[in-house]
Structure formats: C-alpha cells, structure tokens
N, C-alpha and C positions, 0 to 999 in steps of 0.2 A: 597461388599467392607467392610472390617472390619479393624479397627485400634484401638489401645489402646491409648487414649488421655492422655497426661501427661505434664502439664506445668512445664518447667524447666528453671532455671536461666542459663545464658550463662556460668557462671563459673562451674555449675554442669554438663553441657552437655559433653559427651565423644565423641559422633559421630555426625557430622554435615554434612548435605547435602546442597549444594548451587546450585541454578539455575540462569543463567544469559544469556543475549543476547549479543553475541560478535559482537557488531556493530563497534568497533574501537579498535585500539591498546591501547588507553587510558583506555577504559573500561576493556579490558583484563588485563592490568597492575593493575588497581584498585582492581579487584576481586582477582588477584594473591597476592597482598599485604595483603588484608584482610585474605585470606586463610593462608598465611604464618604466620600472627600474631596468628591465631587460633592454627596452628600446633605447634608454639613455646610455647603455653600454654599446650601442650600435647593432643590436640584434634585430632581425626582422621577426616579428611575432604575429602569429595568426591564432585566433581564439574561437572555439565553438562552445557555446553554452547550451544547456538544455533547460527549457522552461515549460512547465506542465499545463499551461493555459494558452488558448488561442490568442488572447489579447495580452500584449506585452505590458509589463508593469510601468508605472509612471517614472520610476527612477532609471529605467533603461534609456540610455542615450546612444543612438546608432553611431558607431565608430567604424572607420575604415577596416580595421583589423579584426572586427568582431562579426560573427554570424551566430544567430540564435535558432535552435531547433525548437519548433512548437509542434503540437499534435497535427497540424496541417501538413508538416513536412515528413510525416511517418506513413509507411504503408501498413497493410493489415497485420503484418508480423512485427510491427514496431521498429522496423529498420528505417533509418533516414534515407529519403529518396531525393532530397534537394540537391541541386547541382553543386552548391558550395560544399556539401558533405562529401560528395564523390571526388571533387577536386582536392579537398583536404586529405582524404584517404590516399590518393595517388601521389601527393606531393612528398618528395624525399626529404622531410625535415631532418636536420641534424639530431634534434632531440624532440621527442613527444612527451609532454608531461600531462598525465591524467590525474586530475585532482578529484575526480568523481569516485563513486563507489560502484561495486559490481552490480548493485541492484538497479543501476541506471542503464538498462540494456542499450538504448541508442548510442550512448557514449562508449560503452564497452565494445559494441559492434565496430565503431570507428577505430578504437584503439587496437583491436585484434587485426583488422584489415590494413591498418596504416603501413605505409612503406617507409616510415621514419627509420633512420639508422640506429637510434638508441631510444628505447622506450622506458619511461619511469612511471611508477605508480605505487599504490599502497599494497601491502601484502594481505592476502585473504587466505585464512587457513582452509585446507581441503579443497581449494579451487585452483584450477590451472589458469594461470594469468599470463597475459601476452607480454609482460615486461621483461626487460633485460636487467633492470635494477629495481628491487622492491624495497620499500620502507616498511619496517615492521614495528609495531608498538603493542605494549601490553594492554593498552586501552584504546577506545575509539578515538582516532585522531581527527581533529578539526583541520580544515584546509590550511589554516595559518601555520599550524605546527608541521603539516606535511610540506608546505612550501619551505619553511626554515630547514627541515631535514634535507630536502632535495638540494637546496643551495649549499648546505654544509657538505654533503657527501659528493656532489658533483664538482665542488671546488677543491676538496682535499685530495681526491683520487687523481692520479696521473695515469693515463692509459698509453700503452705502447701501440704503435701501428700506424 
C-alpha cells in the first residue's frame, strides 16, 4: 500500500472523500448538509455510506456523489467488494473524512487502504488508527460535533509544503 501524504487545509482541498454510517435519517441529512456546504465552496465530494440492511431506507435519495454499501456489497470477511469502493480506495482525495466509528469494519477497511493524501477521523484509545489528524473527545462524539471539530481544526491550521 502506497500513498503520498500531504496535509492540507480544508480551504485548499479540491477533492474530499467522506465515509459515514447511515444509521438514521438524521445522520443522512447531517452528512448531506456538510457535503452540500463543501460543494458550494467548489469542492468535489464523494461519499460512501454504510447501511446494514439489503433494502435501502425510504429517506435515501440516490445522488451522483453518494454510494451506499449494503450487506450485498460485502464478502465473507465483511470487506467491501463493490467496484465503487475499490475506486474510492484508489482515488487520491486531498482529504478523507471518516465520520464512522472503528466498529464499522467495512468503512474502517476503506479508510485504512485509502490513497487520500490527508486522512481525518476520531481518536480511539488503544487502537492504531489510519488517520493523520485525529479528533479526541472526553465523551462519545456525535457526527455533528465531529464535523464541527474537523471544520475548525482544518480551517485554523496552516500547513507548509
């Protein structure tokens, strides 16, 4: 596995990949709102969500930048085998934002193998994580708080290079 690491500010990023667990309509809308704000800034955004049922929920509206992993897209070892997942892994996004938790193996698998230049996600104690920047909290963070922290820290920091 080879990737070119490059820390970038959110304002400098042109292509952003987002991973999330589609556990509710609220979560789906929250991620959609975040993606829309990035797209309004001229960013190209691609999103992969994980849904634990074969039938997609009624609130899911297929969109060009979204792909959803369902149990049909997983092999015996719970690894995503859909073409869109392989293309996502191989794409050199400027930033990969993982809004999921480590317990979501298919998304964690994608984050580990991703060729993104700068990977962001939540800090997990006693676990080796694939991220270049990790957001830590004293309590379990909802994705909304994680998104706010990612926006804050990737907007405040200036990277050389």
